[in-house]
FILUMNU-744419 format. One line per 3 residues: number of its first residue (from 1); for each residue y, z, x of C-alpha. Coordinates in steps of 0.02 Angstrom, whole numbers. Example, Ala and Ser with C-alpha at 12.3 -4.5 7.8 and 13.67 -1.06 7.14 Angstrom:
<rs>
1) -225 390 615; -53 357 684
</rs>
This chain:
<rs>
1) 1957 13330 2708; 1890 13218 2846; 1723 13304 2845
4) 1692 13269 2661; 1755 13091 2675; 1645 13055 2824
7) 1486 13117 2740; 1533 13029 2577; 1548 12863 2670
10) 1367 12873 2734; 1218 12790 2650; 1137 12911 2525
13) 976 12929 2624; 1067 12965 2785; 1184 13089 2699
16) 1036 13180 2619; 942 13192 2783; 1094 13248 2882
19) 1134 13384 2753; 954 13446 2757; 962 13446 2945
22) 1128 13542 2940; 1055 13678 2831; 900 13689 2945
25) 1012 13706 3095; 1114 13848 3017; 957 13950 2982
28) 883 13916 3154; 1042 13968 3246; 1064 14120 3135
31) 886 14173 3177; 911 14148 3363; 1081 14233 3377
34) 1040 14390 3276; 968 14453 3442; 1119 14404 3555
37) 1212 14570 3545; 1057 14678 3523; 916 14620 3636
40) 996 14676 3806; 1028 14846 3730; 853 14853 3658
43) 784 14817 3830; 892 14951 3909; 839 15074 3771
46) 660 15040 3819; 700 15102 3992; 744 14936 4076
49) 858 14932 4226; 1005 14809 4247; 893 14697 4350
52) 754 14706 4219; 878 14663 4083; 930 14509 4180
55) 749 14464 4213; 693 14475 4032; 848 14385 3964
58) 838 14250 4099; 651 14217 4064; 709 14137 3901
61) 754 13985 4003; 580 13981 4082; 513 13927 3916
64) 656 13799 3899; 625 13724 4069; 436 13723 4053
67) 438 13635 3885; 588 13517 3887; 497 13371 3968
70) 348 13359 3855; 454 13400 3700; 571 13255 3748
73) 423 13142 3770; 354 13203 3602; 520 13165 3515
76) 518 12985 3582; 334 12948 3550; 305 13039 3384
79) 446 13102 3274; 609 13199 3300; 567 13306 3145
82) 404 13368 3223; 499 13437 3371; 631 13515 3262
85) 495 13603 3157; 409 13665 3317; 575 13746 3368
88) 593 13831 3201; 414 13896 3201; 428 13970 3374
91) 595 14051 3321; 502 14130 3177; 355 14196 3281
94) 441 14262 3438; 539 14409 3358; 374 14482 3302
97) 328 14491 3485; 478 14597 3524; 430 14712 3379
100) 244 14726 3426; 264 14740 3616; 390 14884 3652
103) 372 14876 3841; 493 14795 3962; 386 14686 4076
106) 274 14608 3943; 435 14555 3854; 462 14427 3995
109) 320 14324 3919; 384 14344 3742; 558 14295 3793
112) 494 14142 3886; 395 14090 3731; 553 14113 3628
115) 641 13988 3746; 528 13848 3684; 613 13863 3514
118) 781 13814 3586; 708 13673 3696; 618 13601 3544
121) 753 13621 3413; 904 13558 3518; 807 13407 3583
124) 742 13350 3413; 902 13398 3322; 1021 13305 3439
127) 914 13149 3444; 896 13146 3253; 1083 13169 3226
130) 1124 13024 3341; 988 12913 3262; 1060 12946 3090
133) 1244 12921 3141; 1334 12753 3128; 1396 12704 3303
136) 1582 12710 3262; 1565 12887 3193; 1447 12952 3323
139) 1562 13075 3411; 1632 13135 3247; 1462 13169 3168
142) 1396 13249 3327; 1546 13364 3320; 1517 13408 3135
145) 1329 13427 3151; 1346 13535 3304; 1447 13659 3198
148) 1277 13741 3157; 1285 13830 3324; 1455 13918 3304
151) 1425 13953 3120; 1254 14024 3160; 1334 14122 3302
154) 1462 14190 3180; 1330 14245 3058; 1185 14297 3174
157) 1268 14422 3294; 1362 14510 3156; 1205 14520 3051
160) 1102 14576 3198; 1225 14712 3251; 1237 14773 3073
163) 1047 14782 3049; 1021 14867 3219; 1152 14999 3183
166) 1102 15034 2999; 917 15000 2990; 852 14994 3169
169) 765 14863 3273; 612 14836 3153; 716 14760 3015
172) 817 14663 3137; 666 14575 3210; 592 14544 3033
175) 756 14468 2975; 759 14348 3124; 581 14297 3083
178) 620 14264 2899; 767 14151 2947; 654 14047 3063
181) 517 14029 2926; 644 13965 2799; 711 13839 2929
184) 534 13780 2964; 501 13739 2780; 675 13668 2749
187) 649 13537 2882; 495 13468 2797; 583 13347 2676
190) 690 13267 2814; 650 13083 2835; 690 12979 2988
193) 688 12791 3014; 548 12733 3126; 623 12671 3289
196) 523 12508 3281; 602 12472 3114; 772 12516 3186
199) 748 12387 3324; 690 12253 3203; 848 12278 3097
202) 954 12259 3256; 877 12104 3336; 1045 12045 3399
205) 1066 12203 3502; 993 12211 3676; 880 12360 3718
208) 887 12423 3896; 720 12462 3984; 658 12639 3956
211) 680 12743 4117; 556 12867 4186; 609 13047 4224
214) 620 13003 4407; 739 12856 4367; 840 12971 4251
217) 856 13097 4395; 915 12964 4514; 1039 12889 4390
220) 1220 12935 4435; 1268 12912 4255; 1156 13052 4201
223) 1141 13162 4357; 1319 13225 4350; 1310 13278 4165
226) 1149 13372 4206; 1235 13455 4355; 1384 13504 4247
229) 1269 13578 4116; 1175 13672 4254; 1334 13758 4312
232) 1388 13800 4135; 1211 13863 4103; 1242 13985 4247
235) 1403 14042 4164; 1327 14058 3992; 1171 14146 4061
238) 1284 14278 4146; 1380 14305 3980; 1221 14311 3876
241) 1136 14441 3986; 1279 14556 4035; 1421 14542 3906
244) 1345 14673 3786; 1317 14794 3930; 1491 14765 3998
247) 1574 14793 3831; 1476 14953 3805; 1527 15015 3978
250) 1715 14981 3961; 1722 15057 3784; 1876 14965 3727
253) 1826 14963 3543; 1769 14779 3550; 1582 14751 3537
256) 1475 14600 3576; 1459 14553 3391; 1649 14543 3375
259) 1659 14440 3537; 1529 14314 3476; 1613 14306 3305
262) 1783 14262 3381; 1701 14137 3500; 1610 14057 3354
265) 1771 14033 3253; 1854 13955 3403; 1701 13846 3437
268) 1702 13787 3251; 1887 13736 3266; 1856 13646 3433
271) 1709 13546 3368; 1804 13490 3210; 1945 13427 3315
274) 1860 13357 3469; 1716 13261 3387; 1826 13137 3293
277) 1962 13133 3425; 1832 13087 3563; 1787 12928 3469
280) 1966 12878 3490; 2020 12950 3657; 1853 12955 3752
283) 1736 13101 3796; 1810 13139 3966; 1969 13226 3913
286) 1879 13348 3804; 1744 13387 3933; 1883 13425 4059
289) 1971 13535 3934; 1809 13630 3896; 1777 13669 4076
292) 1957 13732 4100; 1927 13850 3949; 1773 13921 4033
295) 1868 13952 4195; 2008 14044 4102; 1889 14145 3990
298) 1783 14206 4134; 1937 14245 4241; 2012 14347 4100
301) 1851 14451 4081; 1873 14507 4265; 2043 14582 4221
304) 2028 14632 4036; 2096 14805 4002; 2127 14790 3813
307) 2032 14728 3660; 2166 14595 3637; 2126 14521 3810
310) 1939 14523 3764; 1982 14431 3602; 2077 14296 3700
313) 1932 14281 3821; 1814 14257 3673; 1923 14124 3595
316) 1933 14028 3760; 1744 14040 3784; 1716 13978 3607
319) 1831 13832 3627; 1746 13789 3791; 1572 13793 3717
322) 1631 13704 3561; 1684 13552 3660; 1568 13555 3814
325) 1390 13530 3752; 1431 13420 3600; 1542 13305 3706
328) 1413 13295 3848; 1280 13250 3717; 1395 13113 3652
331) 1424 13058 3832; 1240 13041 3874; 1206 12960 3706
334) 1333 12826 3756; 1241 12806 3922; 1065 12792 3853
337) 962 12687 3731; 878 12751 3574; 700 12738 3637
340) 733 12850 3788; 854 12972 3710; 733 13117 3685
343) 694 13110 3876; 876 13094 3921; 921 13249 3819
346) 772 13341 3893; 828 13295 4069; 1014 13335 4050
349) 997 13490 3940; 863 13547 4061; 1009 13574 4184
352) 1084 13700 4061; 911 13780 4047; 893 13798 4236
355) 1066 13877 4250; 1016 14007 4117; 851 14053 4203
358) 936 14076 4371; 1087 14176 4308; 998 14326 4232
361) 881 14374 4373; 1001 14333 4517; 1152 14421 4446
364) 1041 14559 4380; 986 14591 4561; 1166 14583 4620
367) 1208 14706 4486; 1139 14840 4597; 1283 14809 4721
370) 1423 14728 4618; 1498 14771 4449; 1505 14669 4288
373) 1685 14610 4323; 1628 14536 4489; 1491 14444 4398
376) 1617 14360 4283; 1724 14318 4435; 1571 14222 4505
379) 1552 14138 4337; 1737 14082 4337; 1708 14004 4510
382) 1555 13908 4449; 1654 13838 4302; 1794 13787 4421
385) 1668 13695 4530; 1602 13603 4375; 1780 13549 4329
388) 1817 13483 4502; 1651 13386 4506; 1689 13309 4337
391) 1865 13260 4385; 1808 13174 4544; 1627 13109 4507
394) 1614 13072 4322; 1629 12884 4346; 1597 12745 4473
397) 1740 12790 4591; 1859 12936 4620; 2006 12845 4535
400) 1901 12791 4386; 1828 12968 4368; 1998 13050 4371
403) 2065 12925 4242; 1914 12949 4130; 1917 13140 4148
406) 2101 13144 4097; 2078 13025 3949; 2164 12878 4033
409) 2013 12765 4063; 1850 12707 3993; 1675 12768 4029
412) 1609 12631 4142; 1434 12702 4130; 1423 12684 3941
415) 1297 12550 3882; 1371 12394 3808; 1268 12416 3656
418) 1209 12580 3573; 1058 12589 3468
</rs>
């Protein structure tokens, strides 16, 4: 298998560190996603309205947005591993807050604190994966290492739904905490090469000047990926907050755990395929394909009348998520230097965070006047806007953007040398 051959070809230290990181990621994502199909229902069972469900779920991204910048700086100035462990520790602590504070409005603070876990873990994890990956295998290894998200999403929601139905919320939150604690300790042996040593071993490679956050924001090479992730964050935030409630309302015999499982399997397959292929055919084609999948998935939810249609929607959503974020991470890695990569990830992934924080409260308020299907129709429109923007603005001109987005041209924003 290509996966086995790829890891076997790595230096022993890099292979060991990547495998430890992979196991840590699986536990972290399993901890985080045990609450995906259950937390909106828990909030509703506490007496929360649709608007309050959206507010609590959306507040997760408040922690993301508020912490991304300093966590990105911390990853660049200290170590990536420290930031990874912060993410795992917060993931272990936050579920206890849900358990000990059974009141809707205080859960906003707990949920915001929980958001720090994702900001820390994804920033440190992504930067560490790229640091440890040989340049020619970067897209492939990002694809393989990002499998922790769909695998965790396959394990977590099913485990969470099972525990909630058979043992109640208390054991559910305790299980989420235990997974986070094990991830925290498993990350301890991971070793990373000091970035100064990396530079000294690559003296023939030119390092571009490190950009400030303001310069990153003004850079057209990074502004569009951040905007695309913001729009997809809006879509994902809508799905995260309201899918479990929608599926309970329509009663088609297809619950949120099954939806997330199908999406995770599709995401797994998409990542296996797209990571290696993007090293050969470019990132653009797969980003375009991912956005199209999001459009079709959300559009199908607006019309779904059977469990089979819900299954197809889940598969399309999984394929979209399986290609979108890993390919955009690879894209911005191509467009940034090693010494600024933590800040670049914080800036671009912050767009995704912002979309999530806006989606829950706004659509939760709209939920008083529109139904869930209309929410998903809005989400389909947002994904369509993202696709049009990428097709027309992803490179230095409209023609070059279209060629790149369709896999016919090179990324003219990519740095000549990658560290």
